[in-house]
C-alpha positions in Angstrom: 123.1 145.7 147.8 124.6 146.9 144.6 128.0 147.5 146.2 128.0 143.8 147.7 127.3 142.4 144.1 130.1 144.6 142.7 132.5 143.3 145.4 131.5 139.8 144.7 132.0 140.0 141.0 135.4 141.6 141.5 136.5 138.8 143.8 135.2 136.2 141.3 137.1 137.8 138.5 140.2 138.1 140.6 140.0 134.4 141.6 139.5 133.2 138.0 142.6 135.4 136.9 144.7 134.0 139.8 143.8 130.5 138.9 144.5 131.1 135.2 147.8 132.6 136.1 148.9 129.7 138.3 147.9 127.3 135.5 149.9 129.1 132.9 153.0 129.2 135.2 152.6 125.4 135.8 152.5 124.8 132.2 155.6 126.9 131.6 153.7 129.7 129.8 155.5 132.5 131.7 155.0 135.4 129.1 151.2 134.7 128.9 151.1 134.5 132.7 152.9 137.8 133.0 150.5 139.4 130.4 147.6 138.1 132.4 148.9 139.6 135.6 149.4 143.0 133.7 146.0 143.0 131.8 143.9 143.9 134.8 146.1 146.8 135.8 146.0 148.2 132.2 142.2 147.6 132.1 141.7 149.7 135.3 144.0 152.3 134.2 142.1 152.7 130.9 138.8 152.8 132.8 140.2 155.3 135.1 141.4 157.5 132.3 137.8 158.1 131.1 137.3 160.1 134.4 140.8 161.5 134.5 141.6 163.9 131.5 145.3 164.2 132.5 145.8 160.4 132.7 144.3 160.0 129.3 146.4 162.8 127.9 149.5 161.2 129.4 148.8 158.1 127.1 149.5 160.3 124.1 152.8 161.5 125.6 153.8 157.9 126.5 152.9 156.7 123.0 154.9 159.6 121.5 158.1 158.4 123.2 157.4 154.7 122.8 157.0 154.8 119.1 160.7 155.4 118.3 161.6 152.7 120.7 159.3 150.2 119.1 160.5 151.0 115.7 163.9 149.6 116.5 162.3 146.3 117.6 159.4 146.1 115.1 160.7 147.5 111.8 158.1 147.6 109.0 155.2 147.9 111.3 153.1 151.2 111.2 153.8 152.6 114.7 151.7 155.6 113.8 148.6 153.3 114.7 149.6 153.5 118.3 149.3 157.3 118.2 146.1 157.0 116.3 144.7 154.7 119.1 145.7 157.2 122.0 144.3 160.2 120.2 141.0 158.3 119.4 140.8 157.2 123.0 141.1 160.8 124.2 138.4 162.0 121.6 136.1 159.2 122.9 136.7 160.2 126.6 136.0 163.8 125.8 132.8 162.9 124.1 131.7 160.6 126.9 132.5 163.4 129.4 130.4 165.9 127.4 127.5 163.4 127.2 127.6 163.0 131.0 127.4 166.7 131.5 131.1 167.6 132.1 132.4 170.8 130.5 136.1 171.8 130.4 136.7 175.1 132.1 138.8 176.1 129.0 137.5 177.5 125.8 139.6 176.4 122.7 141.4 179.2 121.0 139.5 179.9 117.7 142.4 181.6 116.0 144.8 178.7 116.6 142.3 176.1 115.5 141.4 178.1 112.4 145.0 178.4 111.4 145.6 174.7 111.8 142.4 173.9 110.0 143.4 176.0 106.9 146.5 173.9 106.7 144.5 170.8 107.0 142.1 171.7 104.4 145.0 172.3 101.8 146.3 168.8 102.7 142.8 167.3 102.2 142.8 169.0 98.7 146.0 167.3 98.0 144.2 164.1 97.8 143.2 165.1 94.2 146.8 165.6 93.2 147.3 163.5 90.0 150.7 162.2 91.3 149.1 160.5 94.3 149.4 156.8 94.0 146.7 155.7 96.5 144.4 157.0 99.3 146.5 155.0 101.7 149.6 156.8 101.0 147.8 160.2 101.4 146.2 159.1 104.7 149.5 157.8 106.1 151.2 161.2 105.4 148.3 163.6 106.3 148.2 162.3 109.9 151.6 163.5 110.9 151.5 166.5 108.5 148.3 168.1 109.8 145.8 165.9 111.5 147.8 165.2 114.6 148.4 169.0 114.8 144.6 169.7 115.0 143.6 166.8 117.3 146.5 167.2 119.9 145.8 171.0 120.0 142.2 170.5 120.8 142.9 167.7 123.4 145.5 169.8 125.2 143.4 173.0 125.3 140.5 171.1 126.8 142.6 169.3 129.3 145.2 171.7 130.7 142.9 174.0 132.8 145.3 175.1 135.5 148.9 175.6 136.3 149.3 172.4 138.1 148.4 170.5 135.1 150.6 172.8 133.0 153.6 171.6 135.3 152.5 168.0 135.0 153.1 168.1 131.3 156.6 169.5 131.8 157.4 166.9 134.4 156.3 164.0 132.2 158.4 165.4 129.5 161.4 165.8 131.8 161.2 162.2 132.8 161.4 161.1 129.1 164.5 163.4 128.7 166.2 161.7 131.7 165.3 158.3 130.3 166.8 159.3 126.9 169.8 160.6 128.7 170.2 157.4 130.7 170.0 155.3 127.4 172.6 157.4 125.6 175.0 156.9 128.5 174.3 153.2 128.4 175.1 153.3 124.7 178.3 155.2 125.0 179.8 153.5 128.1 178.2 149.9 128.0 177.2 149.1 124.5 174.4 148.5 122.2 171.1 146.7 123.0 169.7 144.1 120.6 167.4 146.8 119.2 170.3 149.2 118.7 172.3 146.4 117.0 169.5 145.6 114.8 169.1 149.3 113.7 172.8 149.7 113.1 173.5 146.3 111.3 170.3 145.3 109.6 168.6 148.6 108.9 172.0 150.1 107.7 172.1 152.7 110.6 175.8 152.1 110.9 176.5 153.9 107.6 175.3 157.3 109.1 176.0 156.8 112.8 179.4 155.2 113.0 181.4 157.4 110.8 185.1 158.7 110.4 185.0 161.1 113.3 183.3 158.9 115.9 179.9 157.5 116.8 176.6 159.5 116.6 174.5 158.2 119.4 170.6 158.1 119.1 169.4 157.0 122.4 165.8 155.7 122.1 165.1 157.8 119.1 164.8 156.8 115.4 168.2 158.3 114.6 170.8 160.7 115.8 169.4 163.8 114.1 166.0 163.3 115.7 167.7 162.7 119.1 169.8 165.8 118.8 167.0 168.0 117.7 164.7 166.9 120.6 167.4 167.3 123.1 168.2 170.7 121.8 164.5 171.7 122.3 164.3 170.2 125.7 167.5 171.9 126.7 165.9 175.3 125.8 162.5 174.6 127.4 164.0 173.3 130.8 166.8 175.8 131.1 164.3 178.7 130.7 161.7 177.0 133.0 164.4 176.5 135.6 165.1 180.3 135.5 161.5 181.3 136.1 160.0 178.5 138.4 159.9 179.7 142.0 160.2 176.4 144.0 163.9 175.8 144.7 163.6 172.0 144.3 161.9 172.4 140.8 164.5 174.9 139.8 167.4 172.7 140.5 165.6 169.7 138.8 164.8 171.5 135.7 168.5 172.7 135.4 169.6 169.2 135.8 167.2 168.1 133.0 168.5 170.9 130.8 172.1 169.9 131.4 171.3 166.3 130.6 169.6 167.3 127.3 172.6 169.5 126.5 175.1 166.5 126.9 172.7 164.3 124.8 172.6 166.9 122.1 176.3 167.0 121.8 176.6 163.1 121.8 174.2 163.0 118.9 176.8 164.6 116.8 174.2 166.5 114.9 175.5 169.8 113.9 172.1 171.2 112.8 170.8 170.7 116.4 173.1 173.6 117.6 170.9 176.3 116.1 167.9 175.0 118.2 169.1 176.4 121.5 170.7 179.3 120.0 167.7 180.4 118.0 165.5 179.5 121.1 167.7 181.8 123.4 167.4 184.6 120.9 163.6 184.4 120.9 163.6 184.2 124.7 165.6 187.3 124.9 163.1 189.2 122.8 160.1 187.9 124.8 161.5 188.2 128.4 161.6 192.0 128.8 164.0 191.4 131.7 167.4 193.1 131.1 168.8 191.7 134.3 168.6 188.2 132.7 169.1 189.3 129.1 172.6 190.8 129.5 174.3 187.7 131.2 172.4 185.3 128.8 173.5 187.3 125.7 177.2 187.3 127.0 177.2 183.6 127.7 175.7 182.8 124.2 178.2 185.3 122.5 181.2 183.7 124.3 180.0 180.2 123.4 179.4 181.1 119.7 182.7 182.9 119.6 184.7 179.9 121.0 183.1 177.7 118.4 183.5 180.1 115.4 186.9 181.6 116.1 189.0 179.3 118.2 190.2 175.8 118.2 189.3 175.1 121.9 188.1 171.7 122.4 189.1 170.5 118.9 190.3 167.1 120.2 186.6 166.3 121.2 184.8 164.8 118.2 181.4 166.2 119.2 182.8 169.8 119.5 184.9 169.4 116.4 181.7 168.4 114.4 179.7 171.1 115.9 182.4 173.7 114.9 181.9 172.9 111.2 178.5 174.6 111.2 180.4 177.9 111.0 182.4 176.8 108.0 179.7 175.5 105.7 181.7 176.2 102.5 184.1 173.4 103.6 181.3 171.1 104.6 180.7 168.5 101.8 177.3 167.4 103.2 176.1 171.1 103.1 177.3 171.4 99.4 175.6 168.3 98.5 172.3 169.6 100.0 172.6 172.8 98.0 173.2 170.9 94.7 170.2 168.7 95.5 168.0 171.7 96.0 169.3 173.2 92.7 168.2 170.1 90.9 164.8 170.1 92.7 164.1 173.7 91.6 164.2 172.4 87.9 161.5 169.8 88.6 159.3 171.8 91.0 158.7 174.5 88.4 156.1 172.2 86.8 154.6 171.1 90.1 153.1 174.1 91.9 150.9 171.7 94.0 153.8 169.4 94.6 154.2 165.7 93.9 151.5 164.6 96.5 151.7 163.9 100.3 154.2 161.1 101.0 155.5 161.3 97.5 159.0 162.6 97.9 162.4 160.9 97.7 162.5 157.3 99.1 158.9 157.7 100.3 157.7 158.0 96.8 159.8 155.1 95.5 158.3 152.9 98.3 154.9 153.8 96.9 155.8 153.0 93.3 156.9 156.3 91.9 160.4 156.2 90.3 160.4 159.5 88.4 163.6 161.5 88.4 162.3 163.7 91.2 162.2 160.8 93.6 166.0 160.1 93.3 166.8 163.5 94.9 167.0 163.5 98.7 164.9 166.2 100.4 167.3 166.5 103.4 164.9 168.8 105.4 161.3 169.2 106.5 160.9 172.4 104.6 162.3 170.9 101.4 160.1 167.8 101.9 157.0 170.1 102.2 158.1 171.9 99.0 158.4 168.7 97.0 155.2 167.1 98.4 152.8 170.2 98.5 154.5 172.6 96.1 155.3 176.1 96.4 151.6 176.9 97.1 151.4 174.4 100.0 154.8 175.7 101.3 153.7 179.3 101.4 150.5 178.4 103.2 152.3 176.3 105.8 154.8 179.0 106.4 152.1 181.6 106.7 150.3 179.4 109.2 153.5 178.9 111.3 154.4 182.5 111.1 151.0 183.5 112.5 151.3 181.0 115.3 154.7 182.3 116.3 153.6 185.9 116.0 150.4 185.4 118.0 152.2 183.2 120.6 154.8 186.0 121.0 152.1 188.6 121.4 150.3 186.5 124.2 153.6 186.2 126.1 154.7 189.8 125.4 151.5 191.8 125.9 148.9 189.5 127.5 150.4 187.4 130.3 151.1 189.5 133.5 152.4 186.6 135.7 156.1 186.6 135.1 156.7 183.0 136.0 154.0 181.8 133.6 155.1 184.2 130.9 158.7 183.0 131.3 157.8 179.3 131.0 155.6 179.9 128.0 158.5 181.9 126.4 160.6 178.8 126.9 158.1 176.6 125.2 157.7 179.0 122.1 161.5 179.4 122.0 162.1 175.7 121.9 159.5 175.1 119.1 161.0 178.0 117.1 164.5 176.7 117.6 163.4 173.2 116.3 161.7 175.0 113.4 165.0 176.7 112.4 166.6 173.2 112.5 163.9 171.9 110.2 165.5 173.9 107.3 168.3 171.3 107.6 166.7 168.2 108.9 163.3 166.4 108.8 162.8 166.3 112.5 160.0 168.7 113.0 157.1 166.2 112.4 159.0 163.0 113.5 158.0 161.2 116.8 158.3 162.4 119.5 159.1 166.0 118.4 155.8 166.7 116.5 153.5 165.9 119.5 155.8 168.0 121.8 155.6 170.8 119.3 151.9 170.8 119.1 151.5 170.4 122.8 153.8 173.4 123.4 151.9 175.6 121.0 148.7 174.7 122.6 149.9 175.5 126.1 151.1 178.9 124.9 147.7 179.8 123.4 145.7 178.5 126.4 148.0 180.3 129.0 145.9 183.4 129.3 143.0 181.1 130.6 145.5 179.4 133.0 146.7 182.8 134.3 143.0 183.8 135.2 142.9 180.8 137.6 146.2 181.9 139.3 145.4 183.7 142.6 147.1 187.1 142.9 149.7 186.3 140.2 151.1 183.7 142.6 150.9 180.0 142.6 149.4 178.6 145.8 150.1 175.1 145.2 152.7 172.6 143.9 152.5 169.2 142.3 
């Protein structure tokens, strides 16, 4: 009887929605009619996500890549609220599941959570920094700086309970890489979309993206540096995953994704993105313990670096020409300016051991009403931004936390994991994160969307991998996605 009532109610709701849609179309309200058609699908998806942890986690990944796109079309709006909403949805879903008796087969890794909480506690203490202008400024900054790190780590560790779900994360990420590649190809060979044109012409993006040596393409990202860093990380992760996954179709697919990411990285024209795959490969070679792969990879990397550093091959190509300047920093004006900026900052930071406050560096501080001499100096990189906003004490705590995470992650891969495929893929994730961290010494991309969520997800996957391995039968995967 109950099922008949449910069916009757569903048919009644469908009839009302259909009638309303027809009426809106007749009245010429096509956008409203389209929204009304989509609303039930979205509603059912949201309801389904309460019972499907992977689906609700995918909302976070979708929001992660949607935010940079929306920022081009809705400038001035706080897109971080979209990420807040998806994370809150996941937390609520987990709480409802626990109330109903469901328990994750994973146990969160206490050491990783403790490390992140230490950093979060310091950021919370920063609320008492006398240079902070308002609670709102602090709240806006602490989310991307520490809170997302903790929340995403917990959500991923409670959700990814087996290798199948591990692979789902990689495949969702790979789709976003291919979409980003398709968009950058469109920008290069077709032209700019209205959102791109708005960024270039109204938001002054043209000044840094259409310059003397050519165009720096940014795809769906906030800027070319963000795009280049993300593609460098993806190139590292998927190239290594392709070397270790056993299924031939997945192997070819991951190599294609890595190739697309490589092309995108060069089209971004971001020199500081080059160290991402280079540092990533160096980390991978240490972790892999496989000399058969180590020797040819080392040779390929050495040849590639040698061609860039000591020859003029490919000099006619703008992207290669710009990438080559990374080996001649003393002739690079932007590098020399960064060094001069850091020299000036050292003078001011001697009196600010706890920093100028979260969100209170450079242009960010000026938008919040601080026009002190410190705020006129660009930070240029994530590490320098941390230094300015949290002081030398905060910077040392953050670096200690990250060094522990990298060391512990390497230990897990090197000594704990026995399954070579899983260990190889985790080494790719850790190598990609460490490569992007190296880039953060020259660019502010480590905590920008979508990189920050990808970094936190990758770290959580590495730390939870021993529990995943325990559910793999006889060190072999008996299923595919």
